[in-house]
C-alpha positions in Angstrom: 173.8 116.4 145.0 173.4 112.8 143.7 176.7 111.9 145.3 175.6 113.2 148.7 172.3 111.2 148.4 174.2 108.0 147.5 176.6 108.6 150.5 173.7 109.1 152.8 172.0 106.0 151.6 175.2 104.0 151.9 175.7 105.2 155.5 172.1 104.5 156.4 172.3 101.0 155.0 175.6 100.3 156.8 174.1 101.5 160.1 171.0 99.3 159.5 173.2 96.3 158.8 175.2 96.8 162.1 172.0 97.3 164.1 170.5 94.1 162.6 173.6 92.1 163.4 173.4 93.4 167.0 169.8 92.5 167.2 170.4 89.0 165.9 173.4 88.4 168.3 171.5 89.7 171.3 168.5 87.4 170.4 170.8 84.3 170.5 171.3 82.4 173.7 174.7 82.5 175.2 176.1 79.0 175.5 178.7 78.3 178.2 180.9 75.3 177.6 183.6 73.7 179.7 185.0 70.4 181.0 185.3 68.6 184.3 188.4 66.4 184.8 189.9 64.0 187.2 193.3 65.0 188.3 194.8 61.5 188.4 198.1 62.7 189.8 196.8 65.2 192.3 199.0 67.7 190.6 196.5 70.6 190.8 196.3 71.0 187.0 195.6 69.0 183.9 198.4 66.6 182.9 198.9 64.0 180.2 197.4 61.5 182.6 194.2 63.5 183.2 190.9 61.9 182.4 187.6 63.6 181.9 184.5 62.9 184.1 181.3 61.8 182.5 178.2 62.6 184.6 179.8 65.3 186.7 177.4 68.1 187.9 178.2 71.8 187.5 176.3 74.9 188.2 176.3 78.4 186.7 175.8 81.1 189.4 175.3 84.8 188.7 175.1 87.5 191.4 174.5 91.3 191.2 177.7 93.3 191.1 176.8 95.7 193.9 174.5 93.8 196.2 175.8 90.3 195.8 172.2 89.1 195.5 171.7 85.8 193.6 170.2 86.6 190.2 170.5 83.4 188.1 171.5 79.7 188.4 171.5 76.8 186.0 172.9 73.3 186.3 174.3 70.9 183.7 175.8 67.4 183.6 178.9 66.5 181.6 178.8 64.1 178.6 181.1 61.2 177.8 184.0 63.6 177.0 183.6 65.5 180.3 182.1 68.4 178.5 179.0 70.4 179.6 177.0 73.1 177.9 174.6 75.6 179.6 172.4 77.7 177.4 171.5 81.1 178.9 168.6 83.1 177.5 169.2 86.5 179.0 172.2 88.8 179.1 174.0 89.1 182.5 176.2 92.0 181.8 175.7 93.7 185.2 176.5 90.5 187.1 179.4 88.4 188.3 179.0 84.8 187.0 181.0 81.7 187.5 180.8 78.0 186.9 181.0 75.8 190.0 181.9 72.2 190.4 179.1 70.3 192.3 179.5 66.5 192.2 181.5 63.8 190.5 180.0 60.6 189.2 183.3 58.7 190.0 183.6 57.4 193.6 187.5 57.2 193.4 187.7 60.8 191.9 185.2 62.8 193.8 187.2 65.2 196.0 186.7 68.7 194.7 190.0 70.5 194.1 189.6 73.8 195.9 191.9 75.6 193.5 190.0 74.3 190.4 186.4 74.3 191.7 185.2 77.6 190.1 185.7 79.4 186.8 184.6 83.0 186.3 182.7 83.5 183.0 181.4 86.5 181.1 177.7 86.0 180.2 176.9 88.9 177.9 176.9 89.7 174.2 178.4 93.1 174.9 182.1 92.1 175.1 183.2 92.2 171.4 183.0 88.4 170.9 181.2 87.5 167.7 180.4 84.0 168.8 177.6 83.2 171.3 179.8 80.5 172.9 181.8 81.3 176.1 184.5 78.9 177.2 185.1 78.3 180.9 188.3 77.0 182.3 188.3 73.3 183.2 187.1 72.3 186.7 188.9 69.5 188.6 188.3 66.6 190.9 191.2 64.9 192.7 191.7 61.1 192.4 191.7 59.4 195.8 195.1 57.8 195.2 197.5 59.1 192.5 198.4 56.7 189.6 201.7 54.8 190.1 203.4 56.6 187.2 202.6 60.1 188.3 206.2 60.9 189.4 207.4 60.1 185.9 204.6 62.1 184.3 205.2 65.2 186.5 209.0 65.1 185.7 208.1 66.1 182.1 206.8 69.4 183.5 210.0 70.2 185.4 208.5 73.2 187.1 211.0 75.6 188.7 214.1 73.7 188.0 217.4 75.3 187.0 219.8 74.0 184.4 
């Protein structure tokens, strides 16, 4: 009888522990973090010549899954490393969310790369991730004129060549 009581108490404590962790996690804001870069070679992706844009503007946009209705937005500005953070108070499990590139602070690198202008992001605690931080793919601007050494830089990637 005592063993059953101890087992029941253990199970109850374990359940209470998991419920309290879930409550603590869901009370924390979700923090979205990412970077904005300048594609100095106009390659369409980050290279060793890529620089990161301080003062770029980005926007989080969430819409309802079924209706497409806008449900949430928030903007942020990148720091000296090109990194932004957006803190989101509420869970957006039933929504499609993405980060969008808005504006560059660099006049010679302000063209938005249409292939790198958005990054989908999951804004919910209910995805099996213990951390409250969600990392978005980097977003890119294109430099007006590629650097003079870009041909050499891109050779190191040798995409699609045969031996």
